[in-house]
KEFI-459467 format. One record per residue (C-alpha): z, y, x; residue in one letter. Coordinates in pm, 1 decimal. Each point is the difference from the previous one (the first is absolute). Last residue first. Layout:
N
         pz         py         px   aa
          Z          Y          X    A
...
END
This chain:
496
         pz         py         px   aa
   -20357.3    -4412.1    15998.7    G
      -57.7      362.3      -60.7    A
     -254.2      -77.3     -301.2    A
      313.4     -143.5     -200.0    E
       96.9      397.9      -62.9    P
     -318.5       -2.8     -233.8    R
      -83.1      408.7     -102.9    V
     -121.4       14.6     -342.1    D
      210.8      283.0     -114.4    G
     -309.9      169.5     -172.2    D
      170.9      317.3       15.5    E
       39.1        1.3      375.7    G
      254.5     -224.0      193.4    A
      231.4      123.7      272.9    F
      -15.2     -274.7      216.3    V
      350.9       13.8      182.4    D
       47.6     -231.6      295.5    I
      274.8     -257.1      -14.2    E
      279.7      -23.2      261.2    R
      188.9      326.3      -33.0    R
      112.8      107.8      321.9    G
     -128.9     -189.2      313.4    P
      279.0       99.0      201.4    H
       15.9     -292.8      284.1    L
     -318.4     -129.3        3.5    H
     -170.2      337.3     -128.3    G
      175.5      182.2      281.6    A
     -110.2     -205.4      269.4    V
     -351.2       -8.3     -102.5    L
       24.2      365.7      -73.4    G
      163.1       34.8      383.5    F
     -310.1     -216.3      150.8    V
     -274.6      225.5     -203.8    A
      183.1      317.0       97.3    V
      -38.5     -115.2      396.0    V
     -344.1      -97.0      -69.6    V
      -79.1      332.6     -158.7    L
      153.4      180.0      309.5    L
     -184.3     -205.1      232.2    W
     -310.4      201.8     -122.0    P
      168.8      295.5      214.2    L
      -20.8     -158.5      341.8    H
     -316.9      233.5       84.9    S
      184.2      283.0      -92.5    V
      328.0      -70.5      226.1    I
     -249.5      -69.6      309.4    W
     -181.7      318.3      -30.4    A
     -394.0      -22.8      -89.0    D
       -2.9      264.9     -260.1    S
     -269.4       88.7     -230.7    G
      172.1     -203.3     -266.0    T
     -320.8     -139.9      -98.3    I
     -183.6      -16.9      303.9    A
      358.4     -150.0      163.7    S
      -14.3     -261.5     -253.7    F
     -335.5     -129.2       82.4    N
      118.4     -371.7       13.6    D
      255.5       27.5     -263.7    I
     -247.7      133.5     -248.2    I
     -246.2     -255.4      100.3    L
      240.6     -271.9      -67.7    V
      125.6      110.4     -324.2    C
     -399.3       25.6     -130.7    A
      -51.1     -318.1      154.3    T
      299.5     -120.4     -212.8    T
     -150.6      171.0     -310.0    L
     -334.9     -147.2       48.7    G
      121.1     -384.9       35.2    A
      243.7       65.9     -304.5    F
     -246.8      159.0     -216.9    A
     -211.3     -306.7       84.2    L
      279.5     -225.4     -109.9    I
       54.5      187.0     -290.0    P
     -339.2       30.1     -131.3    A
      -53.0     -400.0       76.7    V
      348.6     -151.0     -153.2    V
      122.9      167.9     -349.4    R
     -322.9      202.1      -81.3    G
     -288.6     -230.8      125.1    F
      170.0     -317.7     -131.6    L
        0.9      172.5     -353.2    S
      306.8      120.7     -165.9    V
       69.1     -135.6     -321.4    T
       85.2     -370.4      171.8    T
      325.8      184.3      140.8    E
      130.4     -286.7      208.3    N
      -33.9      197.5      355.4    R
       62.5      334.3     -143.9    L
      320.5       69.1      158.2    Y
      -76.4     -145.4      319.7    A
     -342.3      154.7       32.9    I
      126.5      340.9     -102.1    V
      316.2      -34.4      226.8    A
     -280.0      -27.4      302.5    I
     -202.8      295.1      -82.8    S
      338.1      170.8      -57.2    T
      102.7      -79.2      384.6    A
     -310.3      197.2       58.3    A
       38.2      295.9     -209.9    M
      351.6       14.5      142.2    L
     -138.4        4.3      358.1    A
     -249.0      293.9     -132.5    L
      288.9      220.0     -117.0    V
      200.7      -57.4      315.2    G
     -294.3      116.1      200.0    L
      -47.5      297.9     -199.5    T
      362.0       85.3       60.7    G
       -0.4      -57.5      368.3    V
     -311.2      235.6       42.3    G
      107.5      260.6     -214.2    G
      362.2       18.4      146.3    T
     -155.7       82.9      374.0    V
     -254.3      251.6     -134.0    A
      221.3      181.2     -215.0    A
      302.8      100.6      201.6    M
      -48.2       52.5      368.8    D
     -370.4      103.4      -14.9    L
       -5.1      145.1     -353.9    Y
      325.6      173.3      -77.1    P
       47.1      103.1      396.5    D
      361.8      -51.8       74.3    A
      231.0      277.4       67.8    G
      317.4     -212.5      -23.8    A
      150.3      202.0     -252.3    I
     -344.5      -40.6     -225.7    A
       -5.8     -361.2       65.6    F
      357.0      -58.9     -114.9    I
      -24.9      244.5     -306.2    A
     -340.8     -218.5     -110.3    V
      198.9     -332.1       43.4    I
      280.3      105.8     -225.5    V
     -225.1      139.0     -248.2    A
     -186.0     -313.0      -27.9    M
      321.5     -183.2      -65.9    L
      127.9      253.7     -263.0    T
     -355.8      -31.0     -193.1    F
       13.0     -357.1        4.0    Q
      327.4       -2.5     -148.6    T
      -80.4      240.0     -227.2    M
     -287.8     -203.6     -101.5    G
      199.1     -333.3      -55.2    A
      255.4      212.1     -197.1    I
     -291.3      118.2     -191.0    Y
     -184.9     -365.1      -77.3    P
     -171.8      174.6     -318.5    T
       76.5      -33.2     -367.4    K
      -35.7      347.6      -89.5    Y
      285.4       58.9     -210.2    R
      298.2     -251.2      114.0    P
     -153.6      -13.2      378.5    H
      -16.5     -332.5      152.7    T
      225.6     -197.8      127.2    R
     -100.1     -256.2      279.7    G
      152.5      212.7      274.4    L
      324.0      -13.0     -146.7    A
       51.1     -369.7       67.0    S
       53.3       67.8      364.4    P
     -295.4     -203.8      198.1    L
     -126.2     -383.3      -62.5    L
      133.4      -17.0     -344.1    G
     -345.4      -61.9     -158.4    A
       65.0      350.1     -184.2    R
       61.0      153.5      326.4    G
     -291.2     -104.5      173.0    F
     -244.6        6.8     -250.6    A
      107.0      403.6       -8.8    F
      -31.7       35.6      419.1    L
     -362.5     -154.2      -76.6    Y
      -38.7      254.9     -286.3    R
      136.6      313.4      226.8    S
     -270.8     -122.6      260.3    T
     -290.2       14.1     -221.1    M
       81.1      310.5     -195.4    N
       44.6      170.2      334.8    H
     -303.3     -132.6      134.0    I
     -194.3      165.2     -300.0    A
      176.8      315.8       15.8    I
      -27.2       55.8      381.4    M
     -395.4     -154.3      -52.7    I
      -64.7      316.3     -245.2    A
      150.6      233.9      241.5    F
     -231.5     -119.9      283.2    L
     -277.5       42.0     -221.2    S
      158.6      384.7      -64.9    T
      -69.7       41.6      363.2    M
     -314.4     -141.1       23.1    L
     -133.2      216.3     -263.2    L
      119.4      322.8      137.1    W
     -170.8      -69.7      351.4    N
     -315.3     -163.9     -151.3    V
      -37.6      287.3     -249.4    A
        9.9      226.6      294.8    H
     -251.8     -223.9      186.5    S
     -224.7       -8.3     -309.1    S
        1.9      401.9       -3.1    W
     -233.6        2.6      281.6    G
     -301.8     -142.8     -169.4    G
      -73.9     -350.2     -156.6    L
     -195.3     -177.8      282.5    N
      128.4      146.0      353.6    A
      363.5       71.2     -166.9    A
       -5.8     -353.0     -146.0    A
      -85.3     -114.9      341.4    I
      288.4      243.0      173.4    G
      238.5     -151.6     -219.0    P
      -83.7     -343.9       66.8    V
       11.6       37.1      415.8    F
      294.8      288.0       -5.6    A
      258.4     -238.0       58.9    G
     -204.4     -179.4      257.2    P
     -100.2      232.3      218.9    D
     -237.9     -102.5      259.4    S
       72.7     -365.9     -123.2    L
     -250.4      -17.0     -287.0    A
     -241.7      193.9      185.6    N
      -31.5     -229.9      251.7    E
       41.9     -323.2     -210.1    E
     -314.8      147.1     -183.9    L
     -219.3      143.1      256.9    K
     -280.7     -224.2       44.4    A
      -12.7      -80.7     -377.2    A
      -56.3      390.3      -85.5    P
      283.5       33.4     -231.4    Q
       11.7       77.0     -365.4    S
     -102.8     -356.1      -83.7    A
      316.8     -126.0      124.8    V
      222.3      227.6     -173.8    V
     -228.3     -126.2     -304.0    A
       58.0     -354.0       65.9    W
      354.5       93.4       18.0    T
       58.8      165.9     -310.1    T
     -192.8     -291.2     -167.0    L
      203.4     -273.5      118.2    T
      310.3      173.6      -65.2    Y
      -64.2       55.4     -356.5    S
     -148.1     -322.0      -52.2    I
      292.3     -177.3      163.2    T
      283.2      218.6     -168.8    I
     -192.4      -62.9     -361.4    F
      -48.7     -351.7       46.8    L
      355.0      -93.5      131.6    V
      164.2      249.8     -288.1    A
     -200.0     -137.2     -302.7    A
       73.5     -333.9       97.7    Y
      385.3       88.6       33.6    T
        2.5      201.6     -332.5    A
     -210.4     -293.1     -189.7    R
      265.5     -250.0       91.0    R
      292.0      225.6      -27.2    V
      -79.2      118.5     -358.7    T
      -84.5     -376.6     -116.7    R
      333.7     -158.8       50.3    R
      188.8      329.9      -16.6    P
     -130.1       69.3     -360.2    D
       97.9      390.1       62.9    K
      163.9        6.9      307.6    A
      351.1      123.3       83.8    E
      121.5     -386.3       86.9    E
     -362.9      -19.3      216.5    G
       74.9      308.0      209.4    F
       75.6     -212.1      333.5    I
     -331.1     -214.5      -82.7    A
     -209.2      287.6       53.7    T
      142.9      104.7      344.7    A
     -249.0     -234.7      187.4    E
     -231.5      310.5       -1.3    F
      215.3      164.8      237.9    G
     -116.8      -50.7      336.2    I
     -387.6       -8.4      -26.3    F
      -38.4      232.7      306.9    S
      218.3     -215.0      240.3    L
     -245.6     -290.6      -53.2    F
     -285.4      229.2      124.0    A
      209.5      110.2      278.6    F
       86.3     -332.8      126.6    A
     -376.3     -119.1      -59.8    F
     -160.1      305.7      207.2    A
      255.6      -53.8      293.8    V
      -75.4     -379.5       -2.0    G
     -402.6       60.0      -13.5    P
       18.0      182.2      346.2    A
     -346.4       67.9       43.3    G
     -272.4     -229.8     -198.9    S
      169.1     -210.5     -276.6    F
     -103.7      192.4     -289.8    I
     -352.5       96.0      192.3    E
     -122.1     -370.3       56.0    K
      128.1     -125.7     -317.4    P
     -215.9      246.7     -198.6    S
      138.6      224.5     -255.2    F
      -37.3      340.8      194.9    S
     -358.9     -119.1       76.3    S
      -75.3       89.9     -360.2    L
      -80.3      357.5      125.0    S
      105.2      309.7     -228.2    F
     -190.0      275.2      218.6    A
     -331.7     -114.3     -159.5    G
      169.6       60.1     -363.3    F
      -35.3      379.3       85.4    G
      190.8      221.0      222.6    N
       72.2      317.1     -176.3    Q
       -2.3     -137.2     -362.2    V
      183.8     -334.8      145.6    L
      234.5      227.9      154.1    V
       87.5      208.7     -296.4    A
       58.9     -313.7     -197.5    V
      252.9     -137.8      219.2    D
      156.1      355.4       23.3    M
        2.4       30.2     -366.9    A
      160.4     -391.6      -33.4    L
      294.7      102.3      231.2    L
       73.5      347.7     -169.4    L
        8.1     -198.2     -345.4    A
      215.2     -251.0      162.5    V
      235.0      203.2      101.6    E
       35.3      210.5     -311.2    C
        5.2     -318.6     -212.7    L
      300.4     -128.1      218.8    L
      203.2      335.6      -43.8    F
      -50.2       10.0     -372.6    V
       67.8     -388.5      -52.4    G
      319.6       13.7      217.1    L
      116.0      264.4     -225.0    L
      -65.4     -195.6     -323.2    R
      132.0     -321.4      182.1    A
      366.4      167.1       91.5    N
       42.2      115.6     -347.7    L
      -32.8     -310.5     -153.8    E
      140.7     -173.3      269.1    V
      351.1      147.0      -80.7    G
      240.5      343.5        0.8    R
      184.9     -188.2      296.9    V
     -263.5       -7.5      239.1    G
      -98.9      318.0      -74.6    L
      310.4      144.7      105.8    V
        8.2     -226.4      316.2    T
     -377.4      139.8       86.0    V
      122.5      361.5      -40.4    V
      315.2      -52.2      251.3    A
     -222.5     -209.3      255.7    L
     -268.1      272.3      -28.1    T
      294.2      252.6       75.0    G
      125.3     -199.7      293.3    F
     -300.0      -48.6      158.5    A
     -153.4      328.0      -43.7    F
      307.3      191.4      151.1    V
        1.2     -284.0      284.3    E
     -355.3      123.4      115.9    W
      138.1      343.2       59.4    P
     -202.7      258.0     -183.0    I
     -249.3      215.4      210.4    N
     -190.1      200.5     -233.5    V
     -373.1      132.5      113.6    S
      -96.6      -92.2     -339.4    L
     -286.7     -260.0       61.5    E
       39.8     -125.3      306.7    A
      416.7       63.1       53.1    N
        7.7     -141.8     -363.8    F
     -223.1     -298.1       81.8    V
      176.6      -84.7      297.0    Y
      369.4      -12.1     -116.2    N
     -129.7     -195.5     -296.4    A
     -160.7     -255.9      232.8    F
      313.2      -55.8      204.3    Y
      207.8      -36.2     -304.6    G
     -196.2     -179.5     -191.3    M
      -88.4     -258.5      284.2    Y
      374.5      -18.6       82.5    G
       51.0     -119.8     -384.3    I
     -256.3     -196.9      -38.7    T
      102.7     -185.8      312.5    F
      358.6      -39.0      -82.4    I
     -122.2     -118.6     -371.7    A
     -178.3     -279.3      196.3    L
      310.7      -98.1      178.8    L
      180.5        6.5     -347.3    N
     -275.8     -255.1     -112.5    Y
       21.9     -227.9      286.5    A
      365.4       -7.5       -3.0    V
        9.6      -55.4     -376.5    N
     -279.7     -296.3       28.2    A
      145.4     -152.8      298.7    V
      332.2      -47.5     -202.4    W
     -183.3     -125.9     -292.8    G
     -191.1     -251.7      241.3    A
      314.9     -124.2      122.8    A
      156.3      -22.1     -346.6    V
     -312.5     -209.7     -100.1    G
       27.4     -226.8      289.4    P
      365.3      -75.0     -112.1    T
      -98.4      -60.6     -381.4    R
     -279.5     -251.8       51.4    G
     -352.1       -6.2      110.3    L
     -188.0      107.7     -313.6    G
      247.6      139.3     -233.2    A
      194.2      174.2      290.9    S
     -355.1      113.9      136.2    V
     -109.5      143.6     -328.0    Y
      303.0      192.5      -74.0    A
       87.2      147.9      325.7    Y
     -367.3       91.9       14.5    F
        6.7      178.2     -318.7    A
      340.5      165.6      -20.6    G
      -68.3      170.0     -296.4    A
      -57.0     -326.3     -213.5    N
     -262.6     -153.8     -221.3    T
      -48.2     -382.1       86.7    I
     -238.6     -193.3     -176.6    R
     -304.8      223.6      -43.0    Q
       91.1      175.4      327.0    S
      -39.9     -317.7      177.0    M
     -363.5      -63.3      -88.6    A
      -24.9      364.9      104.6    T
       91.9      -93.9      341.5    Y
     -221.3     -311.2       10.6    G
     -315.3      201.7      -26.3    V
      130.7      305.5      136.7    S
       25.1     -178.5      356.6    F
     -407.6      -75.6      -45.7    L
      -54.9      369.9      -98.1    C
      207.9      127.6      306.1    L
     -213.0     -229.4      233.7    V
     -299.0      139.5     -154.9    V
      106.7      349.7       34.5    G
       66.4      -59.8      365.6    A
     -351.4     -106.9       37.3    L
     -130.0      289.4     -164.7    V
      209.4      262.8      175.9    Y
     -147.2     -162.6      307.8    T
     -363.3       38.6      -78.7    G
       76.0      383.6      -67.0    P
       91.5       -5.5      376.3    A
     -287.8     -154.2      156.0    G
     -177.6      312.5      121.8    I
      306.4       55.3      230.2    G
      202.6     -312.5       68.9    N
      358.8       88.5       85.1    G
      109.2      317.8      232.4    F
     -222.9      249.1     -126.8    G
      -95.1     -130.8     -358.9    I
      302.4     -167.5     -110.3    I
      239.5      274.4      194.1    I
     -252.7      277.9     -171.6    P
       37.1     -152.7     -363.3    L
      370.1      -57.0       40.3    N
      159.9      341.0      -63.5    G
     -229.1      225.6     -181.0    V
     -166.0     -258.0     -192.1    A
      310.0     -191.3      -65.9    V
      199.5      300.0     -107.1    A
     -289.0       77.6     -260.4    L
      -16.6     -362.7     -120.8    P
      364.8       17.0      -87.3    S
      137.2     -377.1       33.2    S
      306.1       97.4     -199.4    T
     -201.1      186.3     -257.0    A
     -203.0     -264.4      -44.2    V
      357.6     -220.2     -100.1    V
       97.5      278.8     -217.0    F
     -333.9      101.2     -179.5    F
      -78.8     -385.6      -62.8    L
      336.1      -19.7     -162.1    I
      -36.7      283.8     -244.6    A
     -350.0     -116.9      -60.7    V
       87.4     -331.6      -82.4    V
      264.2       61.3     -259.1    G
      375.5      135.4       61.9    M
      293.6       47.0     -211.7    A
       -4.6     -347.8     -170.4    A
      381.6      -22.8       69.3    P
      226.2      227.0      153.9    R
      176.0     -201.2      275.5    L
      297.6     -240.0      -95.0    S
      337.5       -1.8      152.4    N
      216.7      230.5     -189.0    R
     -137.4     -110.7     -323.5    R
        5.9     -371.6      125.4    G
      357.3       45.0       33.9    D
       45.2      162.5     -350.1    D
     -199.3     -326.7     -118.3    T
     -361.8       17.7      -48.2    P
     -187.0        5.0     -377.0    T
     -289.0     -218.6       55.5    S
     -369.9       22.4      112.5    A
       51.5      320.4      121.3    G
      -75.2      -33.2      406.3    T
      352.7      -61.6      129.3    A
       77.3     -207.9     -303.3    G
     -182.1     -290.8       71.3    P
      194.4      -86.2      303.1    Q
     -129.0     -329.4       96.3    V
      176.0     -177.3      279.6    T
     -162.5     -183.9      288.5    I
      166.7     -241.1      216.8    E
      -65.5       34.9      353.2    A
     -214.2     -279.0      181.4    M
END
């Protein structure tokens, strides 16, 4: 097991050294609501409704789609039991890296950290491509203005990077505004469907095992788990949280419950709005217009325009959140000596990982330039391919963390048997099943059955092996920093 070193100064428990000030994020900058805005914005209820629901319903299990989200939410609630138990003992911006290191050892932890860095950067590429593509579409459709997608990509990248330097407080406020607007629109659509169709249209058979496992449940569950990516990031912001031991735990459970309930209600409303015999056919006839069409039919024509603009701001919000997550993983690796130490420094005024953020901006800008020069399609060639691999990487890390939880808490009598063994085992089973389903349905997720695309999941294996070798040959600092809260009650001996 990796040695645990307590760094109380990082969260204000004591006066930090000069080096500590350069390498510490701003303490007590975020409460439960701020972290909740970050992680739910990443999951983006509106983007999921427009992009994923037609596929889950049309290619997946039709009327059983709402129940699919419930079961996926249960698996992630089980994961959260052990995950939050770890967050109460280890507070580190490189969450998966720190947790796997503490539970399974330094070398596997470094491998997990490398996979996390690659996975979140792939999700950043996905979001940038999707944002560029959709912003171009919206400006064409709404304003008859044709602006190249790469202009939107470079512009939003620059804005997101500046916001990242300014601090999580400003970012959280912006995310809150965007999130509340999209959730309000979806809730209005749900209520309008209920008013127009009555309670009788909302069939409880959507939650029956017969319907949930009908059709192609593998496709349905793969896209359902894709929809939750982002909620796990609560622990990434632990160092900047007020009372991180409690805040991260509350934010994690709140995020899982909010996302599960909102996805389930909206999916149920979408199913209720359609004739049962034509549900799948209508979902697939024009997938991109399926949910906006339901909104227009039940709320009025204005709502389809609102969906367009709010989806664009939703993608911008995802970019803000993903940039902050990715830069914090780079920061954690720089601070741990696994990447250049400059990445582990924070801004002297804003206490943000500004060098890591600028590095991430540079990497993304180069990738956008390459795709633009090559004349690639920002959605089909850039977004669809990278999103599937990034999601698979995060789910695999969650599965590995479930095993790390069991190892780390094996002698922790203050945690119940359910919390330290049963829930992590069930979560591991569910998450590995999700990984298998994503691999098995990768062509449906990416929209391509090309050989090179179908073999992209192997990239994560290559990265993990590289991480194992790198962790063995160059482990960086052997200890894992635990940034203690004001009570400073972390117990280093818990690592074993």
